[in-house]
PLY file of the C-alpha trace (Angstrom):
ply
format ascii 1.0
element vertex 339
property float x
property float y
property float z
element edge 338
property int vertex1
property int vertex2
end_header
32.83 161.69 191.41
33.03 160.54 187.77
30.70 157.62 188.53
28.24 159.99 190.26
28.33 162.40 187.35
27.72 159.57 184.93
24.71 158.28 186.85
23.21 161.73 187.25
23.77 162.58 183.59
21.88 159.44 182.60
18.94 160.54 184.73
19.17 164.32 184.22
21.80 165.99 182.00
21.47 169.27 183.89
22.10 167.56 187.21
25.24 165.89 185.89
26.52 169.18 184.49
25.77 170.93 187.79
27.85 168.40 189.72
30.72 168.98 187.30
30.47 172.71 187.89
30.57 172.24 191.66
33.61 170.00 191.41
35.38 172.44 189.09
34.94 175.41 191.40
35.93 173.30 194.42
39.23 172.50 192.72
39.81 176.19 191.97
39.14 177.13 195.59
41.49 174.42 196.85
44.25 175.70 194.56
43.64 179.27 195.78
42.85 180.50 192.27
42.60 184.24 191.73
39.66 186.37 190.64
40.39 186.26 186.92
40.63 182.46 186.99
37.25 182.25 188.74
35.56 184.59 186.27
37.19 182.67 183.41
35.72 179.44 184.81
32.26 180.99 184.88
32.61 182.13 181.26
33.97 178.86 179.90
31.51 176.68 181.80
28.50 178.78 180.77
29.60 179.37 177.19
28.98 183.15 177.45
31.11 186.08 178.67
31.20 186.54 182.44
32.09 189.57 184.48
32.75 190.47 188.10
31.84 193.96 189.28
32.42 194.78 192.95
32.09 198.54 193.44
33.02 198.40 197.12
36.42 196.91 196.38
36.87 198.54 192.96
37.11 195.21 191.14
36.08 194.85 187.50
37.00 191.69 185.57
35.41 190.50 182.33
36.32 187.31 180.46
35.05 186.10 177.09
33.62 182.62 176.59
36.89 181.54 174.96
38.80 182.42 178.14
40.34 185.71 177.01
40.09 188.68 179.34
38.45 191.66 177.68
37.22 194.40 180.00
34.61 196.92 178.90
33.26 200.24 180.09
29.66 199.24 179.33
27.58 198.38 182.42
25.96 194.94 182.81
22.46 194.51 181.39
19.89 194.28 184.22
18.29 191.23 182.61
21.42 189.08 182.60
21.64 186.22 185.12
23.62 187.38 188.14
24.49 186.63 191.74
25.41 188.80 194.72
28.46 188.14 196.85
26.47 188.54 200.05
22.81 187.88 200.89
20.77 190.89 199.86
23.80 192.54 198.24
24.05 194.07 194.81
24.61 191.71 191.85
28.35 191.22 191.33
28.92 188.12 189.19
27.16 188.25 185.82
26.67 185.90 182.87
26.07 187.81 179.65
23.20 185.61 178.53
20.28 187.46 176.94
17.61 185.12 178.32
15.92 186.49 181.42
15.79 183.19 183.34
19.08 181.32 183.89
19.26 177.58 183.37
19.94 175.19 186.24
23.58 175.04 185.23
23.82 178.85 185.04
22.35 179.11 188.53
24.93 176.68 189.90
27.77 178.49 188.13
26.68 181.80 189.63
26.14 180.38 193.12
29.44 178.50 193.29
31.34 181.21 191.45
30.07 183.98 193.70
30.97 181.96 196.79
34.49 181.35 195.51
34.92 185.01 194.55
33.75 186.12 197.99
36.37 183.91 199.65
39.15 185.36 197.50
38.04 188.95 198.07
37.66 188.52 201.83
41.06 186.85 201.99
42.95 189.35 199.84
41.03 192.63 200.01
38.98 192.75 203.19
36.36 195.44 203.70
37.80 198.82 204.64
36.88 202.38 203.68
38.19 202.43 200.09
38.20 206.23 199.99
40.34 206.67 203.12
42.47 209.76 202.33
45.34 208.37 204.41
45.53 205.28 202.21
45.47 207.34 199.02
48.18 209.63 200.39
50.40 206.66 201.25
49.94 205.01 197.85
50.96 208.23 196.04
53.85 209.18 198.36
57.15 208.52 196.57
59.01 208.84 199.88
56.98 206.10 201.58
58.53 202.60 201.65
57.32 200.43 198.80
55.93 197.81 201.19
53.86 200.49 202.92
52.50 201.67 199.58
51.66 198.13 198.49
49.92 197.45 201.80
47.84 200.61 201.40
47.02 199.64 197.82
45.73 196.25 198.95
43.55 197.88 201.58
42.15 200.19 198.89
41.20 197.15 196.84
43.70 197.79 194.04
44.75 194.73 192.06
48.52 194.20 192.57
48.76 192.97 188.98
46.59 195.76 187.56
47.43 198.96 185.72
46.23 202.31 187.06
46.26 206.03 186.36
46.09 208.91 188.80
44.00 211.99 188.02
44.83 215.43 189.41
41.83 217.70 189.86
41.79 221.47 190.08
40.92 221.15 193.77
44.05 219.10 194.41
42.18 215.85 195.04
43.77 212.76 193.46
41.66 210.00 191.93
43.02 206.53 191.17
41.63 204.96 188.01
41.89 201.47 186.55
43.49 201.69 183.10
42.05 199.20 180.63
44.21 198.49 177.55
41.24 198.09 175.20
39.58 201.40 176.05
40.39 204.92 174.93
39.20 206.40 178.18
40.33 205.00 181.52
37.55 203.55 183.61
37.11 205.05 187.03
38.07 202.97 190.00
35.10 204.76 191.64
32.32 203.14 189.54
29.53 205.13 191.23
31.10 208.50 190.51
31.71 210.56 187.40
34.79 212.51 186.51
34.83 215.88 188.25
33.88 219.00 186.36
36.68 221.40 185.57
40.37 221.11 184.84
41.83 217.60 185.01
45.31 216.16 184.52
45.43 212.46 183.61
48.56 210.58 184.67
50.30 207.74 182.86
49.17 204.12 183.18
51.48 202.35 185.61
51.70 199.35 187.90
50.72 199.84 191.54
54.29 200.41 192.82
54.73 203.23 190.27
51.61 205.21 191.21
53.68 208.12 192.63
55.12 208.71 189.14
51.62 208.73 187.63
50.57 211.25 190.29
53.54 213.49 189.43
52.71 213.24 185.71
49.06 214.06 186.42
50.02 217.21 188.33
52.20 218.33 185.43
49.38 217.67 182.98
47.02 219.67 185.20
49.27 222.72 184.88
48.70 222.63 181.12
44.92 222.62 181.35
42.61 225.60 181.03
39.08 226.52 182.08
37.93 226.45 178.46
36.49 229.97 178.66
37.07 233.12 176.64
39.40 234.40 179.35
41.20 231.05 179.75
40.79 229.07 176.52
42.33 225.67 176.04
41.81 222.01 176.95
40.11 221.22 180.24
41.62 217.72 180.25
45.26 216.98 179.41
46.76 213.48 179.26
50.34 213.09 180.40
50.79 210.40 177.73
50.47 213.11 175.06
52.99 215.58 176.51
56.28 214.09 175.38
59.15 216.52 175.95
56.76 219.30 176.90
57.11 217.80 180.37
60.74 219.04 180.35
59.48 222.57 179.72
57.18 222.29 182.72
60.17 221.52 184.92
61.79 224.82 183.90
58.84 227.10 184.68
57.63 227.45 188.25
54.04 228.45 189.03
53.91 232.16 189.84
57.24 232.84 188.16
57.88 236.08 186.29
56.19 235.96 182.89
58.44 235.73 179.81
58.31 238.58 177.32
56.05 236.81 174.79
53.59 235.85 177.52
53.48 239.45 178.72
52.76 240.47 175.12
49.85 238.00 174.97
48.45 239.31 178.26
48.72 242.93 177.11
47.08 242.15 173.78
44.25 240.25 175.50
43.47 243.33 177.59
42.97 245.29 174.36
40.77 242.72 172.57
38.41 240.39 174.51
38.25 237.93 171.61
42.02 237.63 171.27
42.83 234.71 173.62
40.21 232.39 172.17
41.28 233.33 168.65
44.96 232.71 169.34
44.18 229.40 171.06
42.19 228.26 168.02
45.03 229.19 165.66
47.61 227.46 167.86
45.64 224.24 168.38
44.11 223.51 164.97
45.63 222.29 161.72
44.64 225.24 159.51
43.20 228.73 159.61
39.92 227.46 158.21
39.75 224.92 161.03
40.54 227.70 163.49
37.73 229.85 162.09
35.31 226.94 162.44
36.51 226.33 165.99
35.49 229.81 167.11
32.52 230.07 164.72
33.66 233.02 162.62
34.07 233.50 158.88
37.53 232.88 157.45
37.84 236.53 156.41
36.89 237.64 159.93
39.65 235.47 161.33
42.16 237.01 158.93
41.17 240.49 160.09
41.47 239.46 163.72
44.93 237.99 163.17
46.14 241.13 161.43
45.08 243.10 164.49
46.54 240.51 166.87
49.89 240.55 165.10
50.07 244.32 165.44
49.46 243.99 169.19
51.84 241.06 169.74
54.68 242.34 167.62
55.22 239.12 165.66
53.38 237.23 162.88
51.36 234.20 163.92
50.59 232.88 160.43
54.13 231.75 159.63
55.52 228.41 160.89
57.98 230.14 163.21
55.42 232.64 164.43
52.84 229.92 165.07
55.39 227.94 167.09
56.23 231.08 169.05
52.53 231.55 169.76
52.11 227.93 170.89
55.09 228.29 173.20
53.77 231.55 174.66
50.35 230.04 175.39
51.96 226.97 176.98
54.24 229.09 179.16
51.24 231.22 180.16
49.51 228.16 181.62
52.65 226.79 183.27
53.40 230.12 184.96
49.91 230.37 186.38
50.11 230.51 190.18
0 1
1 2
2 3
3 4
4 5
5 6
6 7
7 8
8 9
9 10
10 11
11 12
12 13
13 14
14 15
15 16
16 17
17 18
18 19
19 20
20 21
21 22
22 23
23 24
24 25
25 26
26 27
27 28
28 29
29 30
30 31
31 32
32 33
33 34
34 35
35 36
36 37
37 38
38 39
39 40
40 41
41 42
42 43
43 44
44 45
45 46
46 47
47 48
48 49
49 50
50 51
51 52
52 53
53 54
54 55
55 56
56 57
57 58
58 59
59 60
60 61
61 62
62 63
63 64
64 65
65 66
66 67
67 68
68 69
69 70
70 71
71 72
72 73
73 74
74 75
75 76
76 77
77 78
78 79
79 80
80 81
81 82
82 83
83 84
84 85
85 86
86 87
87 88
88 89
89 90
90 91
91 92
92 93
93 94
94 95
95 96
96 97
97 98
98 99
99 100
100 101
101 102
102 103
103 104
104 105
105 106
106 107
107 108
108 109
109 110
110 111
111 112
112 113
113 114
114 115
115 116
116 117
117 118
118 119
119 120
120 121
121 122
122 123
123 124
124 125
125 126
126 127
127 128
128 129
129 130
130 131
131 132
132 133
133 134
134 135
135 136
136 137
137 138
138 139
139 140
140 141
141 142
142 143
143 144
144 145
145 146
146 147
147 148
148 149
149 150
150 151
151 152
152 153
153 154
154 155
155 156
156 157
157 158
158 159
159 160
160 161
161 162
162 163
163 164
164 165
165 166
166 167
167 168
168 169
169 170
170 171
171 172
172 173
173 174
174 175
175 176
176 177
177 178
178 179
179 180
180 181
181 182
182 183
183 184
184 185
185 186
186 187
187 188
188 189
189 190
190 191
191 192
192 193
193 194
194 195
195 196
196 197
197 198
198 199
199 200
200 201
201 202
202 203
203 204
204 205
205 206
206 207
207 208
208 209
209 210
210 211
211 212
212 213
213 214
214 215
215 216
216 217
217 218
218 219
219 220
220 221
221 222
222 223
223 224
224 225
225 226
226 227
227 228
228 229
229 230
230 231
231 232
232 233
233 234
234 235
235 236
236 237
237 238
238 239
239 240
240 241
241 242
242 243
243 244
244 245
245 246
246 247
247 248
248 249
249 250
250 251
251 252
252 253
253 254
254 255
255 256
256 257
257 258
258 259
259 260
260 261
261 262
262 263
263 264
264 265
265 266
266 267
267 268
268 269
269 270
270 271
271 272
272 273
273 274
274 275
275 276
276 277
277 278
278 279
279 280
280 281
281 282
282 283
283 284
284 285
285 286
286 287
287 288
288 289
289 290
290 291
291 292
292 293
293 294
294 295
295 296
296 297
297 298
298 299
299 300
300 301
301 302
302 303
303 304
304 305
305 306
306 307
307 308
308 309
309 310
310 311
311 312
312 313
313 314
314 315
315 316
316 317
317 318
318 319
319 320
320 321
321 322
322 323
323 324
324 325
325 326
326 327
327 328
328 329
329 330
330 331
331 332
332 333
333 334
334 335
335 336
336 337
337 338
């Protein structure tokens, strides 16, 4: 092989480099290299970042030219050189090279790389309905045997070495998301969909075997969300990562339970003043009264007048540290007790 490469390089440098690429990918296939190793080979050999995006199997891997994995939420540029995994399929393996036309070596990298990736995916993931509700239910069932959950996860196309979050929607539907460490927002494992509208609880990032715990955390976070309206003000999306010991409070309050006294006071006051809930939420969730006034778009003096009236209805001050904490607790309990 070395002699052949040498002869070809003397005649045509591109041809010699192409033969080296073929040999490199052949060695990776023989050693049963994984997806990240194959994408890393494409990046290192081409000298530009490479990425694999397979929506059907929910696979997203990006590697820099120096071999470091660095995933991104940004979609591939249509003009980058790319290759499909199947004839006539959507582009899946990309080289982040700005030129529209790939070189001979780039074309060989994409062709051999895509073929190697396809073998790995067909061997390890197969092609099954990735949105099968039965698979999702098994993966999130803490009472199911771990082997059964791992088998279901593989059939869903989840990476056994990956990190994932579960989202709880207001309709009760769970969504499994890939959690990328370099992004502030988890990237959906359903690349063709957007996050659902409405209340959403975001679970913790966990390994595949721990997905039931992320699902439980997501359901708790969902209980602390609100519609974001005047009648139900508050955050539409709550991350379980941010709850801390508030999660312990959630365990003490059952949905539909009898409302505590302070929550009943909030409900009674809200019936008297339509603006009250949004005003109290702004005071409880912002750092200062001026920030609260800006949040609900009223003058600072108007907010002061509203709070004086609110305090008379509630029966306790909300502008003192203790009173503000009492208000925050009452609003939290109000959401948790919601049936």
